[in-house]
C-alpha positions as CSV (number, residue, x, y, z in Angstrom):
1,P,-55.7,-133.2,-0.8
2,S,-52.5,-135.2,-0.3
3,T,-51.9,-137.0,3.0
4,V,-48.5,-137.5,4.7
5,T,-48.2,-140.3,7.3
6,F,-45.3,-140.8,9.7
7,L,-44.4,-144.1,11.3
8,E,-44.7,-144.5,15.0
9,G,-41.7,-142.9,16.8
10,T,-40.7,-140.8,13.8
11,D,-39.8,-137.2,14.5
12,A,-42.0,-135.4,12.0
13,F,-40.2,-132.1,12.3
14,S,-36.9,-133.7,11.1
15,Q,-38.4,-135.1,7.9
16,N,-39.1,-131.9,6.1
17,P,-42.1,-133.5,4.3
18,V,-43.0,-132.2,0.8
19,V,-46.6,-132.3,-0.1
20,S,-47.8,-132.0,-3.7
21,F,-51.3,-131.0,-4.8
22,D,-52.9,-132.3,-7.9
23,E,-55.4,-129.5,-8.0
24,S,-55.4,-125.8,-7.1
25,G,-57.5,-124.7,-4.2
26,V,-57.6,-124.0,-0.4
27,Y,-56.6,-126.9,1.8
28,T,-57.2,-127.8,5.4
29,V,-54.2,-129.3,7.3
30,K,-54.6,-131.9,10.2
31,L,-51.6,-132.9,12.4
32,S,-51.9,-135.9,14.6
33,A,-49.3,-137.0,17.2
34,T,-49.3,-140.3,19.1
35,N,-47.3,-141.5,22.1
36,L,-47.7,-143.7,25.2
37,N,-50.2,-141.3,26.6
38,G,-52.5,-141.4,23.6
39,T,-53.2,-139.4,20.5
40,S,-53.7,-135.7,20.0
41,S,-54.7,-133.8,16.9
42,V,-55.0,-130.2,15.7
43,T,-56.7,-129.0,12.6
44,K,-56.1,-125.7,10.8
45,F,-58.8,-124.8,8.3
46,D,-57.9,-123.1,5.0
47,L,-54.2,-123.1,5.9
48,I,-52.7,-123.8,2.5
49,T,-53.6,-122.0,-0.8
50,A,-52.3,-124.2,-3.7
51,G,-52.0,-122.5,-7.0
52,G,-52.1,-119.0,-5.6
53,F,-54.7,-116.4,-4.6
54,I,-57.8,-116.5,-6.8
55,P,-58.7,-113.0,-8.1
56,Y,-60.4,-110.7,-7.3
57,F,-57.0,-109.8,-5.7
58,H,-56.6,-106.5,-4.1
59,E,-53.6,-105.0,-2.2
60,S,-53.7,-101.7,-0.3
61,F,-50.6,-102.4,1.8
62,E,-52.4,-101.4,5.0
63,S,-51.0,-104.5,6.7
64,G,-47.5,-104.4,5.1
65,F,-45.9,-106.9,2.9
66,D,-45.7,-110.0,5.1
67,T,-49.4,-110.9,5.5
68,R,-50.0,-111.5,1.8
69,F,-46.6,-113.1,1.1
70,W,-45.1,-110.4,-1.0
71,T,-41.4,-110.9,-1.6
72,I,-38.6,-108.3,-2.3
73,E,-35.5,-108.8,-4.4
74,N,-32.8,-106.5,-3.1
75,P,-29.5,-107.4,-4.9
76,D,-27.3,-104.9,-3.0
77,N,-29.0,-105.4,0.4
78,D,-29.5,-101.6,0.6
79,T,-32.2,-99.3,-0.5
80,T,-35.3,-101.1,-1.6
81,W,-39.1,-101.2,-1.5
82,T,-40.7,-100.2,1.9
83,I,-44.1,-99.4,3.3
84,R,-44.6,-95.6,3.8
85,T,-47.4,-93.8,5.7
86,I,-49.1,-91.3,3.4
87,N,-52.0,-88.9,3.6
88,G,-53.7,-90.5,0.6
89,P,-57.3,-90.7,-0.7
90,F,-57.1,-94.4,-1.2
91,S,-55.4,-95.7,2.0
92,D,-53.0,-94.6,4.7
93,H,-50.1,-96.7,3.4
94,A,-48.4,-97.4,0.1
95,A,-45.4,-99.3,-1.2
96,C,-42.6,-96.9,-1.8
97,L,-39.2,-96.9,-3.5
98,G,-36.9,-94.0,-2.4
99,F,-34.8,-93.4,-5.5
100,T,-32.9,-90.4,-3.8
101,N,-31.4,-92.9,-1.3
102,Y,-29.5,-95.0,-3.8
103,I,-25.7,-94.9,-4.2
104,N,-25.3,-96.2,-7.7
105,Y,-27.1,-95.3,-10.9
106,G,-29.2,-98.0,-12.6
107,E,-29.8,-100.2,-9.6
108,R,-32.9,-102.4,-9.7
109,D,-35.2,-103.8,-7.0
110,R,-38.2,-106.0,-7.4
111,L,-41.5,-106.1,-5.4
112,I,-43.1,-109.5,-6.3
113,T,-46.7,-110.5,-5.7
114,P,-47.7,-113.8,-4.0
115,P,-48.7,-116.6,-6.4
116,L,-51.9,-115.9,-8.3
117,N,-54.3,-118.5,-9.7
118,L,-56.0,-117.5,-13.0
119,E,-57.7,-120.9,-13.6
120,G,-61.3,-120.7,-14.6
121,M,-61.1,-117.1,-15.8
122,S,-62.0,-115.9,-19.3
123,N,-60.0,-112.7,-19.0
124,A,-57.9,-110.9,-16.5
125,V,-56.5,-107.4,-16.0
126,L,-53.8,-105.9,-13.7
127,E,-54.4,-102.4,-12.5
128,F,-52.5,-100.2,-10.0
129,K,-52.3,-96.6,-8.9
130,H,-49.0,-94.8,-8.8
131,A,-47.7,-91.4,-7.7
132,Y,-44.4,-89.9,-8.9
133,A,-42.8,-86.5,-9.6
134,L,-39.8,-85.7,-11.8
135,R,-36.8,-84.3,-9.9
136,Y,-34.4,-83.5,-12.8
137,D,-34.8,-82.5,-16.4
138,G,-33.8,-85.1,-18.9
139,G,-33.8,-88.0,-16.5
140,S,-36.6,-90.2,-15.1
141,D,-36.7,-93.2,-12.8
142,S,-38.5,-96.2,-14.3
143,L,-41.0,-98.8,-13.4
144,I,-41.0,-102.1,-15.2
145,V,-43.8,-104.7,-14.8
146,L,-42.9,-108.4,-15.4
147,L,-44.8,-111.7,-15.2
148,S,-43.6,-115.2,-14.4
149,D,-45.5,-118.4,-14.9
150,D,-42.7,-120.7,-13.7
151,C,-42.3,-119.6,-10.1
152,G,-39.9,-116.8,-11.0
153,T,-37.4,-118.8,-13.0
154,T,-38.1,-116.7,-16.1
155,W,-39.9,-113.4,-16.6
156,T,-41.8,-111.7,-19.4
157,R,-41.8,-107.9,-19.6
158,L,-45.4,-106.6,-19.7
159,A,-44.8,-102.9,-19.6
160,A,-42.2,-100.2,-18.8
161,Y,-42.9,-96.6,-17.6
162,G,-40.8,-93.5,-17.3
163,D,-41.5,-89.8,-17.7
164,D,-40.2,-87.9,-20.7
165,G,-41.0,-84.5,-19.2
166,T,-44.6,-84.3,-20.6
167,G,-46.4,-86.0,-17.6
168,N,-46.7,-89.3,-19.4
169,F,-45.8,-91.1,-16.1
170,A,-45.4,-88.3,-13.5
171,T,-48.5,-87.4,-11.5
172,H,-47.2,-84.1,-10.1
173,E,-45.2,-81.2,-11.4
174,K,-41.4,-81.3,-11.1
175,Y,-40.3,-81.3,-7.5
176,T,-36.7,-80.3,-6.8
177,E,-36.8,-79.6,-3.0
178,K,-34.5,-81.4,-0.6
179,E,-37.4,-82.7,1.4
180,T,-38.8,-86.1,0.3
181,W,-41.8,-85.8,-2.0
182,I,-44.9,-87.4,-0.6
183,P,-48.3,-87.4,-2.3
184,S,-50.7,-85.5,-0.1
185,N,-54.0,-85.5,-1.8
186,W,-56.2,-87.0,-4.6
187,N,-54.6,-84.9,-7.3
188,D,-51.1,-86.2,-6.6
189,W,-52.1,-89.7,-7.9
190,C,-52.5,-91.0,-11.4
191,G,-55.8,-90.3,-13.2
192,S,-56.7,-87.3,-11.1
193,G,-54.7,-84.1,-11.5
194,Y,-51.5,-83.4,-13.3
195,G,-50.0,-85.9,-15.8
196,S,-50.4,-89.6,-16.1
197,D,-53.5,-91.7,-16.2
198,C,-53.6,-94.9,-14.2
199,N,-52.4,-98.0,-16.1
200,S,-54.1,-101.3,-16.8
201,I,-52.4,-104.4,-18.3
202,S,-54.2,-107.3,-19.9
203,L,-53.3,-110.7,-18.5
204,D,-55.5,-112.6,-21.0
205,S,-52.5,-114.6,-22.3
206,W,-52.1,-116.3,-19.0
207,V,-55.7,-117.1,-18.0
208,G,-56.2,-120.7,-17.1
209,K,-52.8,-120.9,-15.4
210,S,-51.9,-121.0,-11.7
211,N,-48.8,-119.9,-9.7
212,I,-48.5,-116.6,-11.7
213,K,-46.3,-114.0,-10.1
214,I,-46.0,-110.3,-11.1
215,A,-43.0,-108.2,-10.3
216,F,-42.8,-104.4,-10.1
217,E,-39.1,-103.6,-10.9
218,S,-37.6,-100.2,-10.2
219,F,-34.7,-98.6,-12.2
220,N,-32.9,-95.9,-10.3
221,S,-32.1,-92.5,-11.7
222,F,-31.8,-90.7,-8.4
223,G,-35.2,-89.0,-8.7
224,N,-38.1,-88.6,-6.3
225,P,-39.8,-91.6,-4.6
226,L,-42.2,-93.7,-6.5
227,Y,-45.4,-94.8,-4.7
228,L,-47.7,-97.8,-5.6
229,D,-51.1,-98.5,-4.1
230,D,-54.3,-100.4,-4.8
231,I,-52.9,-103.1,-6.9
232,T,-55.8,-105.3,-8.3
233,I,-56.2,-108.3,-10.5
234,S,-59.7,-108.9,-11.7
235,Q,-62.0,-110.1,-14.5
236,F,-64.3,-107.8,-16.5
237,V,-67.4,-109.2,-18.2
238,G,-70.4,-107.6,-19.9
239,V,-69.3,-104.0,-19.4
240,E,-67.9,-101.6,-21.9
241,E,-65.1,-99.7,-20.2
242,P,-65.9,-96.0,-19.8
243,E,-63.3,-93.3,-20.4
244,A,-61.9,-91.8,-17.3
245,D,-63.9,-88.8,-16.0
246,N,-62.4,-86.5,-13.5
247,S,-65.4,-84.3,-13.0
248,F,-66.4,-86.2,-9.9
249,K,-64.6,-88.5,-7.4
250,V,-65.5,-92.0,-6.2
251,Y,-63.6,-93.2,-3.1
252,P,-62.3,-95.3,-1.6
253,N,-61.6,-97.2,-4.8
254,P,-61.4,-100.1,-4.4
255,A,-64.2,-100.0,-1.8
256,K,-64.9,-102.6,0.9
257,N,-67.7,-101.4,3.3
258,H,-68.7,-98.0,2.1
259,L,-68.5,-95.6,-0.9
260,T,-68.5,-91.9,-1.3
261,V,-69.4,-90.1,-4.5
262,E,-68.4,-86.4,-4.6
263,W,-68.6,-83.6,-7.2
264,N,-68.2,-79.9,-7.5
265,S,-71.1,-77.9,-6.2
266,G,-71.2,-76.1,-9.6
267,N,-72.4,-79.3,-11.3
268,T,-76.2,-79.8,-11.1
269,F,-76.5,-83.6,-11.1
270,Y,-79.9,-84.9,-10.1
271,K,-79.6,-88.7,-10.3
272,L,-77.0,-91.2,-9.1
273,T,-77.1,-94.8,-10.5
274,I,-74.7,-97.7,-9.8
275,S,-74.8,-100.8,-11.9
276,N,-73.0,-104.1,-11.8
277,Q,-71.1,-106.0,-14.5
278,L,-74.3,-107.4,-15.9
279,G,-75.9,-104.0,-16.3
280,Q,-78.2,-104.5,-13.3
281,T,-78.9,-101.5,-11.2
282,V,-77.8,-102.0,-7.6
283,F,-78.5,-98.4,-6.4
284,A,-80.4,-95.4,-7.8
285,G,-81.1,-92.2,-5.9
286,D,-82.0,-88.5,-6.1
287,V,-78.9,-86.3,-5.5
288,S,-80.3,-82.9,-6.7
289,N,-79.9,-81.3,-3.3
290,S,-76.3,-82.3,-2.6
291,N,-72.8,-82.5,-4.0
292,N,-71.9,-85.8,-2.3
293,F,-73.4,-89.1,-1.4
294,N,-72.4,-91.9,1.0
295,L,-73.6,-95.4,0.8
296,S,-72.9,-98.8,2.2
297,T,-71.5,-101.6,0.0
298,N,-71.9,-104.3,2.6
299,G,-73.3,-107.4,0.9
300,W,-72.4,-106.3,-2.6
301,P,-70.7,-109.1,-4.6
302,K,-67.0,-108.5,-5.4
303,G,-66.5,-107.0,-8.8
304,V,-66.6,-103.9,-11.0
305,Y,-69.4,-101.4,-10.9
306,L,-70.2,-98.3,-13.0
307,V,-71.1,-95.1,-11.2
308,R,-73.3,-92.7,-13.2
309,L,-74.2,-89.1,-12.4
310,E,-76.9,-87.6,-14.6
311,S,-77.7,-83.9,-15.2
312,N,-80.1,-82.3,-17.6
313,S,-77.4,-82.0,-20.3
314,N,-75.2,-85.1,-19.9
315,T,-74.1,-88.2,-18.0
316,K,-70.8,-88.7,-16.3
317,I,-69.4,-92.3,-15.6
318,Q,-66.7,-93.7,-13.5
319,K,-65.7,-97.3,-12.6
320,V,-65.3,-98.5,-9.0
321,V,-64.2,-101.9,-7.7
322,V,-65.8,-103.5,-4.6
323,Y,-63.9,-106.2,-2.8
């Protein structure tokens, strides 16, 4: 870590010192002050994260934008990204862009992640959950995902999403009521009920770099609000990705302290198995007399796990992230 030293009598707060770091990492800061009465010091451990957050990175927006250093670009200083309380299956809050509140067509606002550090990773993937319902035929609001590796000076477009009326991005049937549309249950989100699957974007081209930022840019077409939740950046190793299976639910996902697996009582599963990225079994149990199972994930290493439910005729698989 770099060290900044001030001469005796110097007002440190007027100097605006700039400290550079040769290596990415988490740094401790110590401030010492000396006068005629002696010397006093204060130390703040793990105060500065140089190079950005190291994945696994997860954001559920339960604490708003400020605690994780999210930034918002709002060119017209009007309608923009906010935190909205929801009755959702993943968390109680989500990032929201209220397209119905705009004045001008085509306005854009960006929700930008804190810096991320992908050094030391062999691969990386961005995943997020969204909820959206079309309001008008023939017109859809859009979400554009961009990445910057130079502190936001330039941006590379990773993906762009908008609904063409077939549910390729919408997660709920068309909603034309005057009241604001709010996702109210599991099926209102991607990958569950109507319409769109959830999206994942490879970040492999940027592994080994630090100070990566990702922007979620909105494009206004006066439609229903767009909701984002459970944004994750992680690394997958040793596991073949399963196809999405909606015959049972795994929640919360991502999970922190506990996990619930739930399925329709008409399905006769008899065994639940959970394995880690290396294929090692971390849990196995008999579920033949139930249609749900709760277990603690305390002490599980952060990462991706495969949840398997077995019946006499087939096996169902879903992925869950533990952080």
